[in-house]
N, C-alpha and C positions, 0 to 999 in steps of 0.2 A: 504492499500500500504506499501511495507516495504521501510526503510529508504534508503537502497541502491539502490532500483529501482528509486526513486526519486531523488537521487544523479546522477545516471545514465541519467537519463531524463532532469534534469538541466544542467549538463555537456555537454549533446549533444544540447541543445537549446543554450547554450553560445557559443559553437563552430560555430553552424550554423551564429549566430550573428557576431561572429569575422570575419567569412568568407566573411559577407557583409559589412564588414567594420564599425561595430558598436561595440564601445570597452567598452561604459560605462554600464558594467553589474554588477558591485561590489554592493552587499547589495541589490540586487533585489531579490523577490519572484518568483518561479517557474510559477505562474501565471501572472507576470509582464512580465517576459522574454518571455513567449509565446505571450503575445499581442504586445511586441515590434517588435518580429519575425514576427508576422502576420502584423503588419504595414509596417514594412519593405520591406516584399514581395509585399504588395498590392502596394507599390511605386516603384515597378519594372515594373509594368503591362504598356505596352506601349498605351496609350488610342489612340494614333494617328492610330494605326494600324487598319484596316478593321475588323480583327478577332475579336478584342475587342472591338466592338461598339454595340454588340447585345442587350446590354441593356439600 
């Protein structure tokens, strides 16, 4: 993977995290950022909703 592609992907993930209110992204690797994004998205799931009780 080219460095510019990784930079673009990293910036995109950081932007998504900032839009969700997570601003502590300094010094994290791409994999750590993706993990934080996945956790933030999982926390947004409304478990009280009937549609999300299938599992």
